[in-house]
BAVO-627144 format. One line per field, with one value per residue: x, y, z of N, C-alpha, C, CB in turn; residue in three letters. Coordinates in steps of 0.1 Angstrom, whole numbers, plus 2048, in hexadecimal, padded with zeros to 3 digits. Atoms other than C-alpha are relative to their C-alpha. Glycine has a CB too. Layout:
% residues N
n.east: X	...
n.north: Y	...
n.up: Z	...
ca.east: X	...
ca.north: Y	...
ca.up: Z	...
c.east: X	...
c.north: Y	...
c.up: Z	...
cb.east: X	...
cb.north: Y	...
cb.up: Z	...
code: ALA	...
***
This chain:
% residues 116
n.east: 7F1	801	7F1	800	7F8	7F6	7EF	802	801	7FF	7F3	7FF	7FB	7F5	805	809	80B	805	810	800	809	802	811	808	80D	7FD	7F6	7FC	805	7F8	7F2	7F9	7FF	7F6	804	805	801	80A	7FD	809	800	7F8	80B	7F8	7F1	7F8	7F1	7FA	80C	7FA	808	7FE	7F5	7F3	7FE	807	804	802	801	7F2	800	7FA	7F3	7F6	7FF	80B	801	80E	7FB	80F	7FD	80B	802	808	804	7FB	7F3	7F9	7FC	7F8	7FF	7F9	7FE	80E	808	80E	80E	803	80B	80E	804	7FC	80A	801	807	800	80B	80F	7FA	80B	802	804	804	7F6	7FA	7F8	7FB	80A	7F9	7F4	7FE	7F4	802	7F1	7FD	7F4
n.north: 807	812	808	809	806	80A	805	80A	80A	80A	800	801	7F7	7F7	7FC	7F2	7FB	7F5	7FF	7F4	800	7F5	7F7	7F7	7F9	7F2	801	7F2	803	80A	805	811	813	804	80B	7FF	811	808	80D	807	801	7F5	7F7	7F5	7FA	7F4	809	7F5	7F6	7F4	7F3	7F9	801	80A	7FD	80D	804	80C	80D	806	807	807	7F1	80E	809	7F8	7F3	7F4	7F0	7F4	7FC	7FB	7FA	80B	808	809	802	80A	80C	808	80D	809	809	806	809	809	7F4	7F5	804	7FC	7FA	7EE	7EE	7EE	7F9	7F4	7FD	7F8	7F8	7F1	7FD	807	80D	80C	809	80D	80C	80C	80C	808	80C	7FA	80E	809	80C	803
n.up: 804	803	801	806	7FB	810	7FA	7F9	801	7F5	7FF	7F4	7F4	806	80C	804	80E	801	7FB	80B	7FF	809	7FA	805	7FB	7FC	7FA	7F9	7EF	7FC	7F9	7FA	801	7F9	800	7EF	802	7F8	7FB	800	7F4	7FF	807	808	7F7	806	803	800	805	804	802	807	800	7FA	7EE	801	7F5	7FE	7F5	7FD	807	814	7FF	802	80C	807	806	803	80B	806	809	7FE	80F	801	7FA	802	7F0	801	7F0	801	7F6	800	7F9	7FE	7F5	802	7FC	809	805	7FE	80A	800	807	7F9	7FB	802	7FA	7FA	7FD	7FD	810	80D	7FD	805	80C	7FC	80F	804	7EC	806	7F5	7FE	7F8	802	7F9	7F1
ca.east: 968	96B	987	995	9AC	9C6	9E5	9D7	9E0	9F4	A14	A2D	A35	A51	A47	A3C	A1E	A13	9F0	9E3	9C7	9BC	9A0	988	972	973	995	99A	98C	999	9BC	9BB	9BF	9C7	9C4	9AE	9B0	995	9A2	98A	978	988	979	986	9A8	9BD	9DF	9EB	9DC	9EE	9E7	9E7	A07	A1A	A15	A0F	A01	A07	9FA	A0F	A0C	A1D	A36	A57	A49	A2A	A2F	A0F	A19	A04	A07	9EE	9F3	9E6	9D1	9DF	9EB	A04	A05	A25	A29	A45	A51	A2C	A1C	A03	9F2	9F1	9D8	9B6	9A3	9B2	99E	9A5	996	98E	983	961	974	962	966	961	94E	958	967	96D	97E	970	988	9A8	9B0	9D3	9DC	A01	A09	A22
ca.north: 2BC	299	284	269	250	236	223	209	1E5	1C2	1C7	1B4	1C2	1D8	1E1	203	216	234	240	260	273	28C	2AA	2B9	2D3	2F8	2F6	318	30F	2F3	2F2	2D0	2AE	292	26A	259	22D	213	1F3	1D7	1D9	1FB	220	235	247	264	256	27A	29F	2BA	2DF	2F5	2FF	2E2	2E0	2B9	2A7	27C	25F	258	237	23A	25C	24E	23D	251	26F	287	2A2	2B9	2C4	2E1	2EB	2C7	2C4	2A8	298	27E	260	24E	22E	21C	204	1F7	1E1	1C4	1DC	1F5	1E3	1F4	209	22E	24F	271	284	2AA	2B7	2C9	2F0	315	317	2F7	2D4	2B6	29E	278	266	244	224	217	1F5	1F5	1CD	1C3	1A5	194
ca.up: 2C2	2B6	2C1	2B1	2C2	2AE	2BC	2D2	2D3	2E1	2EC	304	326	320	2FE	2EF	2E0	2D5	2DC	2BE	2C4	2A9	2B2	299	29C	2AE	2C5	2CC	2F0	2F7	310	321	312	320	320	338	339	346	350	352	374	378	379	362	36C	35E	34D	341	336	326	320	303	311	31A	340	340	35F	366	376	38F	384	35D	367	35A	33E	32D	319	311	2F6	2E0	2BC	2BD	29B	296	2B0	2B6	2DD	2DB	2FB	2F1	309	313	32C	327	349	344	35C	346	333	32D	313	30F	309	2FF	30C	30D	32C	338	342	346	31D	30E	317	318	2FC	2FD	2DE	2D8	2F1	2DE	2F3	2FD	307	317	31C	33B
c.east: 7FE	812	803	809	808	80F	803	806	80B	811	807	809	815	806	7F9	7F6	800	7F1	7FE	7F7	801	7ED	7FD	7F8	802	80A	802	7FC	807	811	801	7FE	808	7FB	7FB	7FE	7F3	804	7F5	7FA	802	7F4	80B	80B	807	80F	804	7F8	811	7FB	803	80F	80C	800	7F5	800	800	7F7	806	807	80A	80E	80D	7FF	7F7	808	7FC	806	7F6	808	7F0	7FE	7F8	7F5	7FE	807	800	7FD	80D	804	80A	803	7EF	800	7F5	7F7	7FC	7F6	7F4	7FD	800	7F3	80B	7F3	7FE	7F6	7F0	812	7EF	7FE	7FC	7FA	806	803	804	802	7FA	810	80B	807	811	802	810	800	80B	80A
c.north: 7F4	7FE	7F4	7FA	7F4	7F8	7F4	7F4	7F2	805	7F7	809	807	80C	813	803	80F	802	810	7FE	80E	80A	807	808	80D	7F9	80B	7FF	7F6	802	7F1	7F8	7F6	7F1	7FB	7E9	7FC	7F4	7F5	7FD	80E	808	806	80C	803	7FB	80F	80B	805	80D	807	801	7FA	7FA	7F4	7F9	7E9	7F7	7FE	7EF	7FA	810	7F7	7FA	802	807	808	80B	804	805	80A	802	7F1	7FC	7F5	7F8	7F2	7F8	7F8	7F7	7FA	7F9	7FB	7F4	7F6	80C	810	800	807	80B	810	808	80A	803	813	7FF	810	810	80D	802	7F7	7F1	7F9	7F3	7F7	7FC	7F2	7F3	803	7F9	801	7F0	802	7F4	7FB	7FC
c.up: 7FC	804	7FC	802	7FA	809	807	7FA	803	7FF	80C	80D	7FA	7F0	7FF	7F7	800	7FD	7F5	80A	7FA	804	7F3	806	806	80E	809	80E	80A	804	805	7F7	803	7FA	809	7FB	806	800	807	815	80A	7FB	7F7	804	7F8	7FA	7FE	7F9	7FC	7F8	7F8	802	801	808	7F9	815	801	808	807	7FC	7F2	800	7FD	7F0	7F9	7FF	7F9	7F3	7F8	7F7	801	7F5	7F6	804	806	812	7F9	80F	7F9	810	804	80C	802	80C	7FB	80A	7FD	7F4	804	7F4	803	7F7	7FC	7FE	800	80F	803	807	7FF	7EE	7F3	809	800	7F2	801	7F6	807	80B	7F1	80E	7FE	80B	804	805	80C	7F6
cb.east: 80A	7FA	806	7FE	7FB	80B	805	7F4	7FB	7FB	804	805	800	808	7F4	807	7EC	807	7FD	7FF	7FA	801	800	7F9	7FA	7F0	809	7F9	7F1	7FF	802	7F9	800	800	806	7E9	80D	7F3	80A	807	80A	80F	7F6	7F6	809	802	803	80B	7F1	807	800	7F7	801	80B	7FD	80B	7EF	809	800	7FF	7F8	7EA	802	7F9	800	7F2	804	7FB	80D	7F9	804	7FF	814	805	7FF	809	7F8	80E	7EF	80B	7F9	809	80A	7F9	7F9	802	800	80B	7FF	7FD	7F3	813	7F4	809	804	7FB	806	7F0	80E	80B	80B	80F	7F9	7FE	809	7FC	818	7FB	7F7	80C	7F7	801	7FB	80C	803	7FC
cb.north: 7FF	7FA	7FF	801	7FD	812	809	801	801	7EE	80C	7F3	7F1	7F6	7F3	809	7FA	806	803	802	7FC	7F7	80E	7FC	7F8	80B	7FD	80E	7FB	7F8	80A	7F8	7FC	804	7FA	810	7F7	800	804	7F1	7F6	801	80D	808	7F8	80C	7F2	7FE	80B	7FC	806	80A	803	804	812	7F3	809	7FF	7F4	800	804	804	809	7F2	7F3	804	802	80B	7FE	80E	7F5	80A	805	7F9	801	805	800	804	7EF	808	7F7	802	805	7FA	809	7ED	802	803	7F5	806	7FA	804	80B	80F	7F9	807	7FC	7EF	800	813	805	7FE	7FB	7FA	802	7F6	7FD	7FE	7E5	80C	7EE	814	7F0	805	7FA	7F2
cb.up: 80C	7EA	80C	7F7	809	7ED	80B	802	7F6	7FD	802	7FF	812	801	7FD	7FD	802	7F8	819	7EE	80B	7EC	80F	7F8	809	803	7F8	7FA	801	7F4	80E	80D	7F5	812	7FC	806	80A	7FC	80A	7F4	801	7F8	80A	7F9	809	80E	7EF	7FA	80D	7FA	807	800	801	803	80D	7F1	801	802	7FE	810	801	7E9	815	80B	801	805	7FD	812	7F4	80C	7F4	808	7F9	803	800	7F4	816	7FC	804	7F9	7FC	7FB	80D	7F1	80B	808	80D	7FA	802	810	7FD	7F6	810	7F8	80A	7F0	808	816	7F5	80B	7FD	7F3	7FB	80A	7FA	808	7FC	7E7	80B	7F7	7FC	806	7F5	807	7F7	80F
code: VAL	GLN	LEU	GLN	ALA	SER	GLY	GLY	GLY	LEU	VAL	GLN	ALA	GLY	GLY	SER	LEU	ARG	LEU	SER	CYS	ALA	ALA	SER	GLY	ASN	MET	ARG	SER	ILE	ASN	VAL	MET	GLY	TRP	TYR	ARG	GLN	ALA	PRO	GLY	LYS	GLN	ARG	GLU	LEU	VAL	ALA	ALA	VAL	THR	ARG	ALA	GLY	THR	THR	ASN	TYR	ALA	ASP	SER	VAL	LYS	GLY	ARG	PHE	THR	ILE	SER	ARG	ASP	ASN	ALA	LYS	ASN	THR	VAL	ILE	LEU	GLN	MET	ASN	SER	LEU	LYS	PRO	GLU	ASP	THR	ALA	VAL	TYR	TYR	CYS	LYS	VAL	PRO	ARG	SER	SER	TRP	ASN	ASP	GLU	TYR	TRP	GLY	GLN	GLY	THR	GLN	VAL	THR	VAL	SER	SER
***
């Protein structure tokens, strides 16, 4: 499985960005896909995740501002980020978590910078 992330950039506080993760390869056993982020000097953390059935999970810090969605036919996961804050500045990574049915996969990071 290969994950290709795109959509990062520079935006002012209060603005919006849309991240996209396109997956390729054998996706049949993949249930959960998610976005993680890592800010300078901090540990990588979960931002949001979505199952194949559409069940979502969000970090408390992004609830109500970010929306994760998934198109199973296109093997794509979208992270819509609204009302961005400077503390959202980080490198964002698309990830397929390890499970009983699949290995762990990471996409390359995409930089999101929110200016105050």
